[in-house]
C-alpha positions in Angstrom: -81.2 55.6 -152.1 -80.8 58.8 -149.5 -80.6 62.0 -151.2 -77.4 63.7 -150.3 -79.3 66.6 -148.6 -80.9 64.1 -146.2 -77.3 62.5 -145.8 -75.7 66.1 -145.0 -78.6 66.3 -142.5 -77.9 63.4 -140.6 -74.3 63.8 -140.7 -75.0 67.4 -139.2 -77.2 66.4 -136.7 -75.3 63.0 -135.2 -73.6 63.7 -132.5 -70.9 61.4 -131.8 -71.2 61.3 -128.0 -74.7 61.2 -127.8 -74.3 58.0 -130.5 -71.5 56.4 -128.5 -72.9 56.5 -125.1 -75.7 54.3 -126.4 -73.3 51.6 -126.2 -70.4 52.7 -124.0 -69.9 54.4 -120.7 -68.0 57.8 -120.9 -65.8 59.8 -118.7 -65.1 63.2 -119.3 -61.4 63.7 -119.6 -60.2 67.1 -120.3 -62.0 67.9 -123.7 -62.2 64.4 -124.6 -64.7 61.4 -123.4 -62.8 58.1 -122.5 -64.1 54.7 -122.0 -63.6 50.8 -122.7 -63.7 49.8 -126.1 -66.7 48.4 -127.5 -64.2 46.4 -130.3 -61.6 44.5 -128.1 -61.1 43.3 -124.3 -59.6 46.1 -122.1 -59.0 47.3 -118.6 -57.6 50.3 -119.0 -59.8 52.6 -121.2 -58.2 53.9 -124.4 -61.3 54.6 -126.3 -61.4 58.2 -126.8 -64.3 60.6 -128.0 -63.7 63.7 -129.3 -66.8 65.9 -129.4 -64.8 69.1 -131.1 -64.0 66.9 -133.6 -67.1 64.7 -133.9 -64.9 61.4 -134.0 -64.0 58.2 -131.9 -60.4 56.7 -131.8 -59.4 53.7 -130.1 -55.5 53.7 -129.4 -55.9 50.1 -128.3 -57.2 48.7 -131.5 -57.0 51.3 -133.9 -60.4 51.6 -134.7 -62.0 55.0 -135.2 -64.3 57.0 -137.1 -67.4 59.3 -137.4 -70.8 58.4 -135.9 -72.1 56.7 -139.1 -68.6 54.8 -139.0 -69.2 53.7 -135.5 -72.7 52.6 -136.0 -71.5 50.7 -139.0 -69.0 49.0 -136.9 -70.7 48.3 -133.5 -74.2 47.4 -135.4 -72.6 45.6 -138.3 -74.3 47.7 -140.9 -73.7 49.1 -144.2 -73.3 52.7 -144.7 -76.8 52.9 -146.2 -78.5 51.0 -143.2 -76.2 52.9 -140.4 -77.5 56.5 -141.9 -81.3 55.1 -141.5 -80.6 54.2 -138.1 -79.4 57.8 -137.4 -82.2 58.9 -138.7 -84.6 57.2 -136.7 -82.9 58.1 -133.9 -83.2 61.5 -134.8 -86.5 61.4 -136.3 -85.2 62.5 -139.7 -87.2 61.6 -142.5 -85.5 59.5 -145.2 -86.4 60.6 -148.8 -85.1 58.4 -151.4 -83.8 59.7 -154.4 -85.8 58.1 -158.0 -85.2 54.7 -158.8 -84.8 53.0 -162.4 -87.8 50.6 -162.6 -85.4 47.5 -162.3 -84.1 49.2 -159.1 -87.7 49.2 -157.3 -88.6 45.9 -159.0 -85.3 44.5 -157.5 -85.7 45.9 -154.1 -89.5 44.9 -153.7 -88.5 41.5 -154.7 -85.8 40.9 -152.0 -88.0 42.6 -149.7 -90.9 40.0 -150.9 -88.7 37.3 -150.1 -87.4 38.3 -146.7 -91.2 38.6 -145.5 -92.1 35.4 -147.0 -89.1 33.6 -144.8 -90.3 35.7 -141.9 -93.6 34.4 -142.3 -92.3 30.9 -142.4 -90.4 31.5 -139.7 -93.0 32.4 -137.2 -95.4 29.6 -138.7 -92.6 26.7 -138.3 -92.0 28.4 -134.6 -95.9 28.2 -133.9 -96.6 24.4 -135.2 -93.1 23.6 -132.7 -94.4 25.0 -129.5 -98.8 25.5 -130.0 -100.1 22.5 -132.2 -100.3 18.7 -131.2 -97.6 17.2 -134.3 -95.2 20.0 -133.6 -94.7 19.3 -129.9 -94.6 15.5 -129.7 -92.2 15.2 -132.7 -90.5 18.4 -133.3 -90.2 19.7 -129.9 -89.8 16.2 -128.6 -86.6 15.6 -130.7 -84.9 19.3 -129.3 -85.5 18.5 -125.7 -84.7 14.7 -126.3 -81.4 16.7 -127.7 -81.1 18.5 -124.5 -81.9 21.6 -126.0 -83.9 24.0 -123.5 -86.5 26.0 -124.7 -84.8 29.9 -124.5 -82.1 28.1 -126.8 -84.8 26.8 -129.1 -86.9 30.3 -129.0 -83.8 32.6 -129.4 -82.7 30.4 -132.5 -86.3 30.8 -133.8 -86.3 27.1 -134.4 -89.2 25.3 -135.8 -91.2 22.7 -137.2 -93.0 21.8 -140.9 -95.5 19.5 -140.5 -95.4 16.2 -142.2 -98.4 16.6 -144.6 -97.7 17.5 -148.4 -98.4 21.2 -148.4 -100.0 22.2 -145.2 -97.4 25.3 -144.9 -98.0 25.9 -148.7 -101.7 26.4 -148.2 -101.4 28.7 -144.9 -99.2 31.1 -146.9 -101.1 31.4 -149.3 -104.4 31.8 -147.3 -102.4 34.9 -145.9 -101.7 36.1 -149.1 -98.0 35.4 -150.2 -97.7 34.4 -153.7 -96.6 31.4 -155.1 -94.0 33.0 -157.2 -92.2 34.1 -154.0 -93.0 30.7 -152.2 -90.8 28.8 -154.9 -88.1 31.4 -155.0 -87.3 31.3 -151.7 -88.0 27.1 -152.0 -90.3 27.1 -149.5 -92.5 25.4 -151.7 -92.0 22.9 -155.2 -94.4 23.1 -158.0 -94.4 21.2 -160.7 -97.5 20.8 -163.3 -99.7 18.6 -161.7 -98.5 18.9 -158.0 -97.2 21.4 -155.4 -95.7 20.2 -152.0 -94.0 21.7 -149.2 -90.0 21.5 -149.4 -89.5 20.6 -145.5 -92.3 18.7 -144.8 -91.7 16.5 -141.9 -88.3 18.3 -141.1 -87.6 20.5 -137.8 -86.5 23.8 -139.1 -83.1 26.0 -138.3 -83.4 29.7 -139.8 -80.6 31.2 -141.2 -79.7 34.8 -140.4 -78.1 37.4 -141.9 -76.2 40.0 -140.2 -79.2 42.1 -139.7 -81.0 39.3 -138.0 -83.6 38.9 -140.9 -84.4 35.3 -142.0 -83.0 34.5 -145.5 -83.1 30.9 -145.7 -83.6 27.7 -143.9 -81.9 24.0 -143.3 -84.3 21.1 -142.4 -83.5 18.0 -140.7 -85.7 14.9 -141.5 -87.1 13.2 -138.5 -88.8 9.7 -140.2 -86.4 7.2 -141.5 -86.4 7.5 -145.3 -83.3 6.1 -147.1 -84.3 8.3 -150.4 -84.4 11.8 -148.5 -81.7 14.0 -147.5 -81.0 13.7 -143.9 -80.4 17.5 -143.8 -81.8 19.6 -146.6 -80.8 23.5 -147.1 -83.0 26.2 -148.8 -82.1 26.7 -152.7 -80.1 29.8 -153.4 -81.9 33.2 -154.4 -81.7 36.7 -154.5 -81.2 36.8 -150.6 -79.5 33.4 -150.0 -76.0 32.4 -151.3 -74.9 29.5 -149.1 -70.9 30.0 -150.0 -71.4 33.6 -148.3 -73.5 32.6 -145.2 -72.7 31.3 -141.9 -74.8 29.8 -139.3 -75.5 31.7 -136.3 -73.1 34.9 -137.6 -76.0 37.2 -136.2 -75.9 36.0 -132.6 -72.4 35.9 -132.6 -71.3 38.5 -134.1 -70.5 40.7 -131.0 -69.6 38.1 -129.2 -66.6 37.8 -132.0 -65.7 41.1 -131.9 -65.3 40.7 -127.5 -63.4 38.1 -127.4 -61.5 38.6 -130.8 -61.7 35.0 -132.0 -64.2 32.5 -133.8 -65.0 29.4 -133.3 -65.8 27.6 -136.3 -68.0 24.2 -136.0 -69.7 22.2 -138.8 -73.4 21.7 -137.6 -76.5 23.7 -136.4 -76.7 21.6 -133.5 -72.9 22.2 -132.8 -73.6 25.8 -132.3 -76.5 25.5 -130.2 -75.0 23.4 -127.8 -72.3 25.8 -127.6 -74.4 28.8 -127.0 -76.1 26.6 -124.4 -72.9 25.9 -122.6 -72.5 29.8 -122.5 -70.4 29.8 -125.5 -71.1 32.6 -128.3 -68.9 33.3 -130.1 -69.3 30.2 -132.9 -70.5 29.9 -136.1 -71.1 26.9 -138.9 -70.4 26.2 -142.2 -73.4 24.3 -142.2 -72.7 21.2 -143.4 -71.4 22.8 -146.7 -67.4 23.2 -147.7 -65.6 25.9 -146.4 -65.3 29.0 -148.6 -63.3 32.2 -149.1 -66.2 34.3 -148.7 -67.1 32.5 -145.2 -63.9 33.2 -144.1 -64.1 36.4 -144.8 -67.2 37.2 -143.2 -65.7 36.1 -139.9 -62.8 38.5 -140.8 -65.0 41.3 -140.5 -64.9 40.6 -136.8 -61.6 38.8 -135.8 -58.4 37.3 -137.7 -58.8 34.6 -135.1 -60.4 31.5 -136.1 -60.3 28.1 -134.1 -62.0 25.3 -135.8 -63.5 22.5 -134.1 -64.8 19.4 -136.3 -65.7 16.1 -135.4 -63.4 13.9 -133.9 -64.1 10.8 -136.6 -62.3 10.5 -140.3 -64.7 12.7 -142.0 -64.3 15.6 -139.2 -60.5 15.6 -139.5 -60.3 15.6 -143.0 -62.5 18.5 -143.3 -60.6 20.3 -140.7 -57.5 19.8 -142.9 -59.2 20.9 -146.3 -60.3 24.3 -144.4 -57.1 25.0 -143.1 -55.5 26.3 -146.0 -58.7 27.8 -147.4 -58.2 30.1 -143.8 -54.3 30.6 -144.0 -54.9 32.2 -147.5 -57.1 34.8 -146.4 -54.4 36.1 -143.8 -56.5 34.5 -140.8 -54.3 33.2 -138.0 -55.7 29.2 -137.9 -56.1 27.1 -135.0 -57.4 23.6 -134.8 -58.9 21.6 -131.4 -58.9 17.8 -132.3 -62.0 16.0 -130.3 -61.6 12.8 -128.7 -62.9 9.9 -131.7 -66.5 9.6 -131.7 -67.0 13.2 -130.4 -68.6 16.3 -132.0 -68.9 19.8 -130.4 -72.4 19.0 -130.0 -71.9 16.1 -127.8 -69.0 17.2 -126.1 -70.3 20.6 -125.2 -73.1 19.0 -123.5 -71.0 16.9 -121.7 -69.1 19.8 -119.4 -69.8 22.8 -118.2 -68.8 26.6 -119.9 -65.9 26.8 -118.1 -64.3 22.8 -118.0 -65.1 23.2 -122.3 -63.0 26.4 -122.4 -60.8 24.7 -120.4 -60.3 22.2 -122.8 -59.9 24.3 -126.1 -57.4 26.4 -124.6 -55.2 23.7 -123.3 -56.1 21.5 -126.8 -56.1 23.9 -129.4 -53.2 23.8 -131.8 -51.5 25.5 -134.4 -52.0 24.1 -138.1 -48.5 22.6 -138.1 -48.7 20.5 -135.6 -52.0 18.9 -136.1 -51.3 18.7 -139.7 -47.7 16.9 -138.2 -49.8 15.0 -136.2 -53.0 14.0 -138.7 -50.8 13.1 -141.4 -47.9 11.5 -140.0 -50.2 9.0 -138.0 -50.1 5.9 -140.5 -46.9 6.4 -142.2 -44.8 4.6 -139.8 -41.7 6.0 -140.6 -42.0 5.7 -144.0 -39.6 8.4 -145.9 -41.9 8.3 -149.0 -44.7 9.1 -146.8 -42.9 11.4 -144.7 -41.6 13.6 -147.6 -45.4 14.0 -148.8 -46.2 14.9 -145.5 -43.4 17.8 -145.4 -44.7 19.0 -149.0 -48.5 19.1 -147.5 -47.6 21.4 -144.9 -45.3 23.2 -146.9 -48.2 24.0 -149.6 -50.0 25.3 -146.4 -47.3 27.8 -145.5 -46.9 29.1 -149.2 -50.7 30.4 -149.4 -50.1 32.7 -146.2 -49.8 36.1 -147.5 -48.1 37.6 -144.6 -44.2 37.3 -145.0 -43.1 37.5 -141.2 -46.3 34.7 -140.1 -45.0 32.3 -143.2 -41.6 32.9 -141.8 -42.2 31.8 -138.6 -44.0 28.8 -139.5 -41.0 27.9 -141.9 -39.3 28.1 -138.6 -41.4 26.0 -136.3 -41.9 23.2 -139.5 -38.0 23.6 -139.7 -37.6 22.2 -136.3 -40.4 19.7 -135.7 -39.8 17.8 -138.8 -36.0 18.3 -139.0 -35.7 19.9 -142.3 -33.0 22.5 -143.0 -34.9 26.2 -143.4 -33.2 26.8 -146.7 -34.9 23.7 -148.4 -38.1 25.0 -146.8 -37.6 28.7 -148.4 -37.0 26.8 -151.9 -39.7 24.8 -151.9 -42.0 27.6 -150.5 -40.8 30.0 -153.4 -41.2 27.0 -156.1 -45.1 26.5 -154.8 -45.6 30.3 -154.7 -44.5 31.2 -158.3 -46.5 28.5 -159.5 -49.5 29.6 -157.4 -48.6 33.3 -158.7 -48.6 32.1 -162.4 -52.1 30.6 -161.8 -53.2 33.6 -160.1 -51.9 36.1 -162.8 -54.0 33.8 -165.4 -57.1 33.7 -163.3 -56.7 37.7 -162.8 -56.7 38.1 -167.0 -59.9 36.0 -166.8 -61.1 38.5 -164.6 -60.3 41.1 -166.2 -61.9 40.2 -169.4 -64.8 39.9 -167.5 -64.9 42.9 -165.7 -64.0 44.8 -169.3 -67.1 43.2 -170.7 -69.5 44.3 -167.8 -68.2 47.6 -167.5 -68.7 48.0 -171.5 -72.4 47.0 -170.6 -72.7 48.5 -167.5 -70.5 51.6 -167.8 -69.2 51.0 -163.9 -65.4 50.7 -163.8 -64.0 48.8 -160.6 -60.4 49.1 -158.9 -59.2 46.1 -157.3 -56.6 47.2 -154.3 -54.1 45.2 -153.8 -52.2 45.4 -150.2 -48.1 46.4 -150.8 -46.0 47.7 -148.6 -45.4 51.5 -148.7 -41.9 52.6 -148.3 -43.0 56.3 -148.0 -45.6 55.7 -145.5 -44.3 58.1 -142.7 -43.8 60.9 -145.1 -47.0 60.4 -146.5 -48.9 60.2 -143.4 -47.3 63.4 -142.3 -48.5 65.3 -145.3 -51.6 63.9 -145.4 -52.6 65.3 -141.6 -51.0 68.6 -142.6 -53.6 68.6 -145.6 -56.5 67.3 -144.0 -55.7 69.7 -140.7 -54.6 72.7 -142.7 -55.7 72.6 -146.4 -57.1 76.2 -146.6 -54.6 77.9 -144.5 -52.6 80.7 -146.0 -48.9 79.1 -147.1 -47.2 82.3 -148.3 -47.8 85.0 -151.1 -46.0 85.1 -154.7 -46.3 87.5 -157.1 -48.3 86.5 -159.6 -46.6 86.2 -163.5 -48.9 87.8 -165.3 -50.8 90.6 -163.8 -47.3 90.9 -161.5 -50.1 91.1 -158.6 -49.6 89.6 -155.4 -51.2 85.8 -154.5 -51.8 83.9 -151.6 -50.6 80.6 -152.1 -52.7 77.9 -150.0 -51.4 74.8 -147.9 -53.3 72.3 -150.3 -52.9 73.8 -153.8 -49.0 74.1 -153.2 -48.8 70.3 -151.9 -51.1 68.8 -154.9 -49.2 71.1 -157.1 -45.8 69.6 -155.8 -46.6 66.5 -155.8 -48.5 66.6 -159.6 -45.7 68.1 -160.7 -42.7 65.6 -160.2 -45.6 62.8 -160.7 -45.4 61.4 -157.5 -47.6 58.8 -156.3 -48.2 56.5 -153.6 -47.9 52.4 -153.8 -50.7 52.5 -151.2 -54.1 52.3 -152.6 -55.6 54.0 -149.9 -53.4 57.2 -149.4 -53.8 57.5 -153.2 -57.3 57.6 -153.0 -57.5 60.3 -150.6 -55.1 62.4 -152.2 -56.9 61.9 -155.7 -60.1 62.9 -153.9 -58.3 66.1 -152.6 -57.5 66.9 -155.9 -61.1 66.3 -157.3 -62.4 69.1 -154.6 -59.2 71.2 -154.2 -61.1 74.0 -156.0 -64.2 73.9 -154.2 -64.9 77.2 -152.3 -66.6 75.2 -149.0 -64.7 71.8 -149.2 -63.8 71.1 -145.8 -61.4 68.2 -145.7 -62.0 67.2 -141.8 -65.2 66.9 -142.3 -65.4 65.2 -145.6 -63.0 62.5 -144.7 -64.6 62.1 -141.5 -68.0 61.4 -142.6 -66.7 59.4 -145.8 -68.6 56.1 -146.5 -65.7 54.2 -146.9 -64.8 53.0 -143.5 -60.8 52.3 -144.1 -60.7 56.0 -145.3 -62.6 57.3 -142.3 -60.5 55.2 -140.1 -57.4 56.0 -141.3 -58.2 60.4 -141.3 -59.5 59.8 -137.6 -56.8 58.3 -136.7 -54.7 61.5 -137.8 -56.8 63.6 -136.2 -56.9 62.5 -133.3 -53.8 60.7 -133.0 -51.4 63.1 -130.7 -48.4 61.5 -131.5 -48.6 61.7 -135.2 -46.2 64.9 -135.0 -44.5 66.5 -137.9 -41.1 64.7 -138.5 -39.6 67.7 -138.5 -39.8 68.6 -135.0 -39.1 64.7 -133.9 -36.1 64.6 -135.7 -35.1 68.3 -134.2 -35.9 67.0 -130.9 -38.6 69.6 -130.1 -42.3 70.1 -131.1 -44.1 73.2 -131.6 -47.5 73.1 -130.1 -48.9 75.9 -132.5 -47.5 74.5 -135.8 -50.1 76.4 -137.9 -48.0 79.6 -137.1 -45.1 78.1 -138.8 -46.8 76.2 -141.8 -44.3 78.0 -144.4 -41.4 76.0 -142.4 -43.3 73.1 -142.4 -45.2 72.6 -145.6 -41.8 73.2 -147.6 -39.7 70.5 -145.6 -42.3 67.5 -146.0 -42.5 68.0 -149.7 -38.8 68.0 -149.7 -38.3 65.0 -147.5 -41.3 63.2 -149.6 -39.4 63.9 -152.7 -35.7 62.6 -151.3 -37.6 59.5 -150.3 -38.7 58.8 -153.8 -35.4 59.8 -155.1 -33.7 57.2 -152.7 -35.9 54.5 -153.7 -35.8 55.2 -157.4 -31.8 55.1 -157.0 -32.1 51.7 -155.4 -34.5 49.9 -157.8 -32.1 51.5 -160.6 -29.1 49.7 -158.9 -31.3 46.5 -158.3 -31.4 46.3 -162.1 -27.9 47.3 -162.8 -27.1 44.5 -160.5 -29.3 41.7 -161.5 -28.1 42.4 -165.3 -25.6 39.2 -166.5 -22.1 39.9 -168.4 -24.1 39.7 -171.4 -26.5 42.1 -171.0 -26.6 45.3 -173.3 -23.6 47.5 -172.4 -25.6 50.2 -173.8 -28.5 49.7 -171.6 -26.1 49.6 -168.1 -24.3 52.8 -169.3 -27.7 54.7 -169.5 -28.9 53.5 -166.2 -26.1 54.5 -164.2 -26.4 57.7 -165.9 -29.6 58.2 -164.6 -28.3 57.4 -161.1 -25.8 60.1 -161.6 -28.6 62.7 -162.3 -30.6 61.1 -159.4 -28.0 61.0 -157.0 -27.3 64.9 -157.8 -30.6 65.6 -156.8 -30.6 63.3 -153.9 -27.2 65.8 -153.1 -29.3 69.1 -153.1 -32.6 67.9 -151.5 -30.1 66.6 -148.3 -28.4 70.0 -148.5 -31.7 71.9 -148.4 -32.6 69.5 -145.2 -29.7 70.0 -143.9 -28.6 66.2 -143.9 -25.7 64.8 -145.2 -26.1 63.0 -148.6 -23.9 60.1 -148.8 -22.6 59.6 -152.6 -20.8 56.3 -153.2 
């Protein structure tokens, strides 16, 4: 763990222009620098770097942040690893904080497993290219499959000799402990014998996002009905198969640039597509597709195209994977291959240009794919047709975004000639059932979390995405808080000693929010407000610096956008039809107005919610409850009227 003093030194030393210029060609434009965004394809530069504010912001894709955040995004590193990257760049020595003995043991164990895996990779590669059995059997197999040496070396492919424990003996001669050989699954040890797990197999290393080897897949080359054709490393401290994708290290930058990921099944599918020049491809590596794997892809793009084998098993796997992808809010398309083909053989049969053209012409949305596949054997049987429609509706129901879901309902209605109202009703029923299941699941998770918190003393908040009806007002308030937190707003007379006291912008906004118990439904906004409250009484609290260097990437990006985007102007001036450049000189007008607009929005929302409750009540409902709610509305209407009058608006009271 890095101590705070070192973190501050790294952040103070790192220069945003210097850091970004390692990866992006920048041109000076006024006080800022401009370049082509490295996170998405663009022809007109919209990627802005501000040396004055030490932040970057892309007005095309919306990404932004500090030097640390840029390295996290571009190199796909965790916060601590990004700090270490910058520390190395600026020759800053990292001083770790004191760790518990358990922390040290866990870190040392993980590192030992990584080192053993790295040795194994080098050993298998050396055998493949430099030893007789490796060249004739292993390298012969890869070349027979049509793989070039540059691809074999790029993916660090190898060969484990066919003898019982040749690798294990070599590892022990080099000082590697048996406990780590066993834990990585490279060696299997019983009471009276030891053997290599992958003996006689060609080896496919699995790399994590940082490029370190964490596991292996091995393919047997001899015909043995008792042995599995493909064998993977067992789960370990460094390898969890449900969270890993084969080829992700080599594909991550290409996925980000193309804003699309091709998802295939096997190792050789990935190799063949890379050899064809298509690098934004990963494999689920023979395991059933999982939500964690989709979330890993989603870090780089929200667009996935599934390309599985053209046989029945491949089609079945495609259908099974669609719902998992949709449930994670990812856009999914499918490319059906000709029967008997797989991505490996298909990619080797044509050039990259021809392959990309085929994909573009044949990729289809999941509804058309499912309809075609599921109706293939129905022969217009109404029962089968109804079952197909239900299957497709279940897929639509798991889509989290309302607009996307409605688009697919419309498409499904047109294709299958079913009324939209019927489909909406079915989706509601399925979603209700899914919600019930989710409630039960969350309750169980809550109990497990409570148990963990009790033993570990750790409290974790689970943020849920919601629509924020106060987004405009809150964005304007946050912008003012960040820019002018410590600025003087006005002076008041202290009630106790009758002396004049300065009220600052931050104090006023936070006290008004707290006095009326106002909160945001957006977890990110609320988190920022809570952190303002925590630090508001610190003499040297600098919100711009604090939030621009925040370890939470979402907070970092949001705040950077508010600081850089010149179009985020006060709602007041937009509505008045003018904009005052030196707004810091009229904060005494701006800030109270923003607070009043924020309060007015909350009042209107409260009125709307209470009226909805009254409207939902039946004639048999308690009359006293209805009268009570109507009384609350009357009071709120009065508050609405007063706030509207202050703001110069006409309150509609009906």
